[in-house]
N, C-alpha and C positions, 0 to 999 in steps of 0.2 A: 479153410478154403480161401478166406479173404487174405490171410497172411501170405499164402502161396501166390495168389494173384498179384498182390502188391510187390512181392519179391520178383515175380516174373516180369512185371512192368518195369521195375527198376533195372533189372538185368538187361531187358530189351533196350532201354534207353542208353545204357552204358555201351552195349554192343553197337547200336545204330549210330550214335554220335561219335564215339571213339575219342572223345576229348573232354571238354569241360562239361560238367553235369551238376545238377542240383537235386539231391535226394533227401526226402524227409525221413527222419528216424525219430520215433517216439521214445527218447531216452531220458527225458526230463519230466518234472512234475506236470500235471495236466494243464496248468496255466501257462506253460512255456512250450514253444515248438522249436526244437533245435534243428538247424539245417547244417548239413555237411556240404561244403563247397570245395570244388577242386581249386587248388592254389598253385602258383609257380613252383619250380624245382627248389628254390631256396627258402621256402616258407618253413615255419616252425610247426610243431605238432606231430601227430601220427602220420605215417606214410603208408601208402599201399605197398604191400610186400611184392605182389605180382599182378599187374594189370591183366596179364593173359589168363590168370586163374579165374577172373570174373567172367571172361568170355573167351574160352579156349579157341573158338572158331575164328576169332579175329583179333590180331595183336593191335594194341592201342598205344598211342604216344604216352610218354611219362606224364602222369597227372599231378605229380608233386605232392606236397603235404596237404592234409585236411585240417581245417580249423573249424571250430564251433562258433556259431553266431546265432543270434536270436532275431526272429522275424517279428516285428510288431504287428499286433492284431488290429483289425479295423475297429473303430469306435462304434458302439451300438447306434449312435445317432446317424452315422453314415449309412448304415444298412436301411434305415427308414426312408432315406432320400433316393433309393434306387428306383428307376422307372421300370416296373415289372410288366406294365401293359397287360394287366390281368383280364381286361375285357376280351382278349382274344379267346379265352377259354370259357366265355359266358355260356355257350351251348352245353359244354361239359358240366358247368355249374348247375344248369337246369336239370340235367340228368341226375346229378348227385343229389340235389334237393328232392327229386322224385323218389330216388332210392331210399333216402332217410325217412321221408314221409311214409313210404311203403312199409318200412320196418316198424315205425311207430304204430301205424294202423294195425299191423299184424299182431301187436301185443294185445289188442282188444278182443281177439278171438277170431275164429274162422268165418263166422257169419258176417261180421263187420268187414273182414278182409275181402270176402267175395263181392261185397257191395261197393267198397270204396277203392280198392287197389286198382282195378281197370281204369277208372277215370283219372286217377293220380298219374298213372303211367302214360296215358294218352296226353294229359296236359304237359307233363315233363318233356316227352319226346316231341310233341307238337311245338312247344316253345323253343326247343333246341333247333328244330328245322327252320323256324322263323328267324331265329338269331343267326343261323348260318346263312340264310338268304340276305340278311342285312349286312353281313360281313363281305359280300361278294365285291362290292365297289368301295370298300373301306381302304384307306392307305395301308400299305404293307409295312409292318414294324415287327421286329423280333420281340418275343415275350420271354419273361423270366430269364433274363441275362443270356438270351440266345438258345435256350433249351426248347423253345416251341416257336413255330412259325405258321401263322394262319394264312397261307397263300391259297391260290385258287385250287391247286391240287389237293391240299388238305381239306378245303371246304367240300370239294366234290366227293372225296372218299368218306369223309365224316358223314355227309348226307346219305351215302349208300349204307353205311353202318347203322345210322339212326333209323332209316326206312326199313332195313331188314329186321331190326328189333321190333319196330312198331307192327309190322306184318306178322312177325313170329308170335307176338303177344296176342294179336287178334285170333290166330288159329290155335292158341294154347289153352284158352280158358276151359273149354269143354273137355279137352283131353286131360287136363290136370284135375278137373272136378271128377271125371269118371275114374281116374286112377287113384283118387283119394289122397293126393298130395297137397300140402299147404300152398295156397295160391300166393300169399304174401312173400314167403321165403323164396319161392321160385322166381317171382317177378323181381325181387331185390337182387338176387344173384345174376339174373339176366341183365339187369340195368348196370350192375358192376362190370360185367363183361363188355357191355356197350361203352361204358366210360373208359375202360382200358383200350378198346379198339379205336375210339375216337381220338384219344390222346396219342396213340401210336401213329395215327395218320399224319400228325403235325409235329412229332418229336424230331428235334434236330441236334440232340446231344445223346451220347452213349448212355448216360445215367437215366435220362428221361425215357429213352427207348426201352431200356431194360425194365424199369419200373412199370411202364404201361404194358409192355409185353407180358410180364408176369401177372399183372392184374387181369388181363384178358385170359391168360392161360389157366390160372388157378380157378377163376370163375367157370371156365369151360370144363375143367375136371369135375367140379362140383355138379354142374348141370348134367354131365354125362352119366354120373352115378346117382341122379336124383331119385330114380325109381328104386328105392332101397330093397323093396320086396322082390324085385326082378333080378335073377342071377345074371342074366345077360347084361343088364345095365351096370351092375357092379364090376363085371369082367371088363366091360368097355372102359369104365372109368380108370381101372387099375392099369390097363394097357396104355391108355392115353397119358396117365400120370407118369409112368416109367419112361416112355419115349419122349414126352415133353420135358421131363427133368433133364434127360440126357441132352436134348437140344438146347436147353437153357444153359447148361454147363459149357457146351461147345461155344455158344455165343459169348459167354463170359471170358472164355479163353481167348477167342478172337478179339474181343474188346480190350483185354489187357495188353495184347500185342500192339493194337492200334494206339493205345494210350502211351505205351512205352516208346513207340517209334516217333510219335508226334509231340508228346508232352501235354496233350490236351484231350478233352472228351468231346469237344465241339466237332461236328461232322465237317464243317467248313474248314476249320484249322487242320483237321486230319487230311482232308482232300488236298489242301495246299502243300502239306508236308510230304505226302506220298508223291505228289506231282513233281516236286523238286528232287526227291531222293528215293525212288522206288528201290526196295530191297527184297531179297527172298523171304524175309520174315513177313513183309507186307503181303506177299503172295499166299503165305500160309494163313494169315489172318483172313484173306479173301475167301479161302476154302472154308474156314470155320463159319464165317458170316453167311456165306452162300448156303451152307448146309442148314442153318437155322431158317433162312428164308424159304428154302425148298420144303422143309418140314411144315412150315406154316401154311403154304399154299398147296400142300399135298402133291408135290411133284415126284415122279419116279426118279430114283429108287427110295425116296424118303416118304413113301405113301403107305407103308405097311399097316399103320394104325387106322387108316381111313375106313376100309370096309367093315372091320369089326366094331369100331366106334359108331359108325353110322347105323349098323344093324342093331346094336345093343342099346344105344341111347334113346331117350324119348324122342319121338318124331319131331316135335316143335324145336327141340334143341338141335337136332340134325339140320333142320331148315336154317337156323341161325348160323351154325358152324359152316354150312356150305356157302353162305354168302357173306355174312358180316366178318367172320374170322378170315376168310380168304381175301376180302377186300382190304382189310388191315394189313395182311401179309404182302399184298402187291404194293400198297403204299410204302411199306417198309423197304421193299426191294428197290423202288424208285429212289427213295431218300438215300439209302446207304450205298447202293451200287453206283447209281448215276452221280451222286453227290461226292462220294469218297474215293471211289476207285476209278477215276478218270484215267490215271496212268496205266491201269490194267484193263482198259476198255475192250481190247481185242480178246483178252483171256476170259473175262467173265461172260462176254457175249458168246464165245465158243462153248463154254460150259452150259450156258442157258440154252443154246441151240441143241445140245445133246439132251438136256433135260426135257425140252419141248418135244423133240422127236419121240423119246421114250414114253413120255406121258400121253401124248396123242395116240401112240400105237398100242401100248399096253392097256391104257384105260378103256379104249373103245373095243378092243378085241376081247378082253376078259369079260366085259359087260355082256357080251353075246351069250355067255353060258350061265348067267345068273337067273335064279328062280324067285328071288325076293326083290320087290320094288325098291326098298331102301338100299339094298346092296347094289342093285343095278345103277341107281342114281349116285351111289358112292363112286363107282368106277367111272360113271359119266362125268362126275365133277373133276376127277383126275384128268380126263381127256379135255374138259373145258379149260382147265388151268393151262394145258399145253397150247390151246388156241390163243389165250391171252398173252402167253409168253412171246408169241410172234411179234406183237407190238413192242414189247420190251426190248427184244433183240434188235429190232430195226433202229431204234434210237433216233428216229426222225419225228418231226412234228405230227405228221399223219399217223405214224405208228403209236405215239403216246396218246393221241386223241382217240384212235380206234380202241386202244386199251381201256380208256376211261369209259367210252361209250358201251363197250361190250360188258363191262362190269355192271353198269346201270341196267342194261337189258337183261343180263343174267339174274339180277335181283328179282325181277318180276316173273320171268318164265320159270325159274327154278322154284321160287316160293309158291307160285301158282300150282305147280305140280305137287309140291308137298302138301298144300292145302287140300287137294283132291285125295291124296293118300291118307291124310289124317281123317278126313270125313268118311272115307270108305272103311278105315280101321275102326272108327267109332261105331259104325253101324254093323260091321261084320266081325271085328276082332282079328282080321287077317291082313297081311301085306304081301301075300304070295301072288305072283303074276297070274297063275292059273285060275285063281279065285275071281279074277275080273271077267271071266268068260260070260258073255251075254249081259253085261251090266247095262247096256243102253236101254234094255226093256224096263228096268226098274228105276234107274236114276240117270236121266238124260243130262242133268247139269254136270255131274262128275265126268260123264263120258265126253261131253263137249269140252269142258275146261281142261281135262287131262290131255285130250287129243291135241288141242291147240298149243298147249305148253310144250308137249313133247315134239310136235312138229317144229316149233320155234327153236327148241334146243338142237334139233337136227339140222336146222338151217334151210327149211322149206319156205320159199316165198309165198305170200308177201309178209310173212311174220317178222317181228322185230329181230329175232335171232339171225335171220337171213342177212339183213342189212349189216348187223354187227359183224358177222363173219366176212361179208364182202369187203367192208372197210379194212379189216385186218389183213385179208389176202391181198388187196390192192396195195396197202402199205408195204407188205412183205415183198411183193413182186417189184414195186418201184425201187426198193432198197436192195434188189438182187438176192433176196433170201429165197432162192428157188426151191431148195430142199424143203424148207419149212412149209412153203405154200403147197407143194405137191403132196407132202405127207398129210397136211391139213385137209386137202381136198379128198384124198383117198379115205382117211379115217372119218371124215364127215359122212361119206357114203356108207361106211360100216355102221356108224351110229344111227343113221336113218333106218337101217335094217332092224335093229332091236327096238327102236322107238315105234316103228310101224308094226312090229310084232305085237306090242301091247295094245295098240289101237285096233288091230285086227281081232285080237282076243276079245275086246269089248264089243265090237260092232258086228262082226261077220258071223259070230256063232249063232246057230239056230236055237230056238227056245228050248228044245229038248237037250241041247248040248250045253246049256248053262251050268255053271258050277253050283255046288251045294250051297255055298255062301250066298250066291245070287238068288237061288230058288227060295231060300229062307230069309230074304232081304226084308227088313222091317219097313213099315209104312213111313214115308218121308214126312217129318215134322220139324218145323223151323222155330217153334216157340219154346224149345227146350233151352235151359240156361246155358249160355256159351255158344250156341249155334248161330244166332244172328251176327255176331262179330266175325265168325268164321266165314259166313256167306259173303259178308262185305269184302273181306280180304280176298276170297276166291274170285268174286266178280271183278274186283279192281285189277287183280293180276292178269286175268284172262283178257279183259278189255284193253289194258295197256299193251299186252303181248300181241293181240290181234291188230290193234289200230296203230300201235307204235311204229310199225313199218312205214306207214304213210307219213309219219312225223319224224322220220329218221334224219332228215336234213337239219331241222332245228336242233335235234339232239346232238348231232355231230358238230354243229356250230357251238353249242354249249360246251362240248368236250374240247373243242379247239380253243375256246376262251379259257378253259381251265389250264390248258398247257401254256397258252400265251401269258397267263398271269402267274407263272411259276418260274422264279429266277434260275433254279438249278437245271430245269429242263431246257430253258432257253440257252443257258451256257453250254450244256451238252450238245444241243443242236448246232450252235455256232461252232463249237470245236470240231464236230463231225463234218460240217460243211467246209471248214478251213482245211481239214485233213484231206478231204476229197479234192478240193481245188489244188492243194499242194501236190 
């Protein structure tokens, strides 16, 4: 596969440039790198027999003879003097240390793991959040030779990913202990996924993007199939693996085309190259990259894996995938679409408009017919991704800020709903909507928490989700995205119907109409191992969801600052303003 991709990149560069090229061939011993350079007509050495044979679709000028030359390698001492600015990934370093410490503690046995793994994870993630806060006002400098950039956008989305992991771990301990799965291994894999997601939010090079994307994806596959004794979990992991592998291959294909067209893996260099000479091959690369982004954010029609994976995977894993993985996917979309494909701005926005309309419509309509809470929230997450895409399509400062704000709001209201579902599942062993009938009589906390989170997801005032959607719709209307706003409003009403249906099931049912699961509901005890952290996560999410609407203005200001401190977004906003004035 690597040889094929290198050959494809080389051919793309020959076809795109049509003239002088520099192509590496490994035809010498390992200590020498032979370069074949195009020379004038009168040079000596081997000649190309037919330039058209390399690229039949485009005839090229005569490239002349090819000579062999040796490129000197950099001295080892020069590599040590490079300014890598490694402090930019200090938060990821804290997560990595926590993951290694978790693996070491896990070697001591399950009893030691149960005692020490949770505080190690809390310390690592808490340190990462503190370091992210300290980076907010730090000077902006590229890291690792331009492969990573810790701008405000990266900090905001990395914080969302880290918070989603922290809350997912809080609601995981009792679930993992009850399922009989090793706590240390589970936490280490989840921290590995977090590490990949955080790196993906700030990656600015095709290589770093692919490495971080695969780190997140492979860890997600393992987490989906972590309940090895559950056939549904194994099925979900297999489906996720097959579809995810295809998406990774498509992304590699698109990346090879971009490298061949620009001669660089840097997103900035690729964007400049495509801006000066857009080609049909660049449009093909856009389609491949957009397919990978749509798979990661579970947008229609790349959503087929979502319902089955959500239903079969462990519920805490689903909670992380619904927020952390989706946030990393939207960060990737902003980096690569806004940063690289400025010359195809109209085209990719049109494609995302179609994806947003399909996601909002299909996600919310199909959710009406679901009987499983996890499957209903899976289709709900597809619809929520459509709402967030409104801000992406706008391409304005308000649109980007509303997008960041809604992802932060979605973190708390969605994880709060999953915390309630996990707690109900622990006590009854069921996730069917009909089994929630009459729950308010036995467990008022779950009833209140789940009701508030579902109302916020539906956009009912004065919840945090209402203000998040209002900001998105205002930004869309100001940018004349009338179709997206109208479809968003209609599908929001549809979503309220099935959210209210769950609340009605819990609250309105008479005592004699309660489900069998509620009638045999166990006594509420919070002193069981793993339940106190779950209660902390549940209360935190519910309070932020309910009170966050009052604090929406400071949150929107924070989101606006994140956009203002991101160079690629400011450049895109300036270009859009210039095109409008022109």
